[in-house]
matplotlib code that plots the C-alpha trace (Angstrom):
import matplotlib.pyplot as plt

x = [71.0, 72.4, 75.9, 75.7, 74.7, 77.5, 80.0, 78.8, 79.1, 82.6, 83.6, 82.2, 84.0, 87.4, 90.2, 90.9, 93.9, 96.9, 99.0, 102.2, 105.3, 107.8, 110.9, 111.6, 114.7, 115.4, 116.2, 113.9, 111.0, 109.3, 105.6, 103.8, 100.2, 98.7, 95.3, 93.6, 90.9, 88.7, 90.0, 91.8, 95.4, 94.7, 92.6, 95.5, 97.0, 93.6, 92.6, 95.8, 95.4, 91.8, 93.5, 90.8, 88.2, 90.0, 92.5, 91.1, 91.1, 91.8, 95.3, 96.1, 97.1, 94.0, 91.6, 90.2, 91.0, 89.8, 93.0, 95.2, 96.6, 98.9, 100.9, 102.2, 104.9, 108.4, 109.1, 105.4, 104.1, 101.9, 100.7, 98.2, 96.9, 97.0, 94.4, 96.9, 97.2, 100.6, 101.2, 102.7, 104.9, 104.1, 106.1, 107.3, 106.8, 110.2, 109.4, 106.4, 106.5, 103.8, 103.6, 105.3, 105.4, 107.9, 107.4, 109.8, 107.1, 108.1, 104.4, 103.4, 105.6, 108.2, 109.1, 112.4, 113.0, 113.4, 116.5, 114.7, 110.9, 110.0, 106.6, 106.7, 103.4, 103.3, 100.7, 100.4, 97.6, 96.2, 93.4, 91.0, 92.0, 95.0, 97.3, 98.2, 101.3, 102.5, 105.9, 107.0, 110.6, 111.5, 115.0, 116.2, 117.4, 114.7, 112.0, 111.5, 109.2, 106.8, 106.3, 102.9, 101.2, 102.5, 101.4, 97.8, 97.5, 99.1, 97.0, 93.8, 94.9, 95.8, 92.4, 90.5, 92.5, 92.0, 88.3, 88.1, 90.1, 87.8, 84.4, 84.5, 87.4, 86.4]
y = [110.0, 113.4, 112.3, 109.2, 111.2, 113.7, 110.8, 109.2, 112.4, 113.0, 109.4, 109.8, 113.1, 112.1, 111.2, 107.5, 106.4, 105.3, 102.5, 101.3, 99.2, 101.8, 99.7, 96.1, 93.9, 90.5, 92.4, 95.3, 97.2, 100.7, 101.2, 104.5, 105.4, 108.8, 110.3, 113.7, 114.3, 117.2, 117.5, 119.9, 119.0, 119.9, 116.7, 114.4, 113.7, 112.9, 110.8, 108.7, 108.3, 107.0, 103.9, 101.5, 103.3, 102.8, 99.9, 96.5, 94.2, 91.3, 92.7, 92.5, 89.6, 89.7, 90.2, 93.3, 96.8, 98.1, 96.6, 98.9, 102.3, 104.9, 107.4, 110.2, 111.5, 110.6, 107.2, 106.5, 103.0, 101.7, 98.9, 96.2, 95.1, 91.3, 89.1, 88.3, 92.1, 92.5, 94.8, 94.0, 96.7, 97.0, 100.2, 103.4, 107.1, 108.5, 112.1, 114.4, 117.6, 120.0, 118.2, 114.9, 111.9, 109.1, 105.7, 102.7, 100.2, 96.5, 95.4, 91.8, 89.4, 92.1, 92.0, 90.1, 90.0, 93.6, 95.5, 98.7, 99.3, 102.9, 104.4, 108.1, 110.0, 113.4, 115.8, 119.1, 121.6, 122.0, 124.3, 121.3, 119.8, 117.7, 115.4, 112.5, 110.3, 107.3, 105.9, 102.6, 101.5, 97.9, 96.3, 92.9, 89.6, 88.1, 90.6, 91.6, 88.6, 90.2, 93.3, 92.4, 91.1, 94.1, 96.4, 94.9, 95.4, 98.9, 100.1, 99.0, 100.7, 103.9, 104.0, 103.4, 106.1, 108.6, 107.9, 108.2, 111.5, 113.0, 111.8, 111.1, 112.6, 115.6]
z = [112.2, 111.3, 112.4, 110.2, 107.1, 107.7, 108.1, 104.9, 103.0, 104.2, 103.4, 99.9, 99.3, 100.7, 98.3, 98.4, 100.3, 98.2, 99.5, 98.0, 98.7, 97.5, 98.1, 98.7, 99.0, 100.7, 104.0, 104.0, 102.6, 102.7, 102.7, 102.0, 102.5, 101.4, 101.8, 101.8, 104.4, 105.4, 109.0, 111.3, 112.1, 115.7, 115.9, 114.9, 118.4, 120.0, 117.0, 117.2, 121.0, 120.3, 118.9, 120.1, 118.0, 114.7, 114.9, 113.9, 116.9, 114.6, 114.3, 118.0, 120.2, 122.4, 119.4, 121.2, 120.0, 123.4, 124.9, 122.8, 123.9, 122.5, 124.5, 122.3, 124.7, 123.5, 125.0, 125.3, 124.5, 121.7, 124.1, 124.5, 127.8, 128.0, 129.8, 132.6, 133.4, 131.8, 128.7, 125.4, 123.9, 120.2, 119.7, 121.1, 120.3, 119.5, 118.2, 118.2, 116.2, 114.9, 111.5, 112.2, 114.6, 114.5, 116.2, 116.6, 115.6, 115.3, 115.3, 115.6, 113.6, 113.1, 116.8, 117.1, 113.3, 112.4, 113.3, 112.2, 112.1, 112.0, 111.3, 110.3, 110.2, 108.5, 107.5, 105.7, 105.3, 101.8, 100.6, 100.6, 103.9, 105.2, 103.2, 105.5, 104.9, 106.8, 105.8, 107.3, 106.9, 108.0, 107.9, 109.1, 107.8, 105.6, 106.5, 102.8, 102.4, 104.9, 102.9, 101.4, 104.6, 106.6, 103.8, 104.0, 107.8, 107.8, 104.8, 106.6, 109.8, 107.8, 106.1, 109.3, 111.1, 108.2, 108.2, 112.0, 111.9, 109.3, 110.6, 114.2, 116.1, 118.2]

ax = plt.figure().add_subplot(projection="3d")
ax.plot(x, y, z, "-o")
ax.set_aspect("equal")
plt.show()
């Protein structure tokens, strides 16, 4: 019960996440998500690798977040284990730095359509906690029409991760 009360208090005191399509054209878009949380930056890698705890399984091919995994080593896979035992590669870790991670991330319907699909995660320490920023840049013929649905899915994922980082990650 104590953990639930602490989590509720943290959620109520956290600054709301801001989500925005910051650029859009017929052949590309850029999304940006920003939130401030009361968390320690040292918890970021473990919280990201705990993908099944915060990603919505409805936005996976199997419908089960438990089938998702994220390896934060450069070249590591943002993968989903399929019912037949194979894995689907949703994206790859391309860079890990003390205050930034970069992923090649052609999630879901972007696979095969985007010539570029990068997700950059950054954070900076503030006196009141951490400011988290995800920036997703997508390019490819006709992908601009996908900006709003991708924004909705990624914004929900960002909010769920920020909440997980702040309240549950250990």
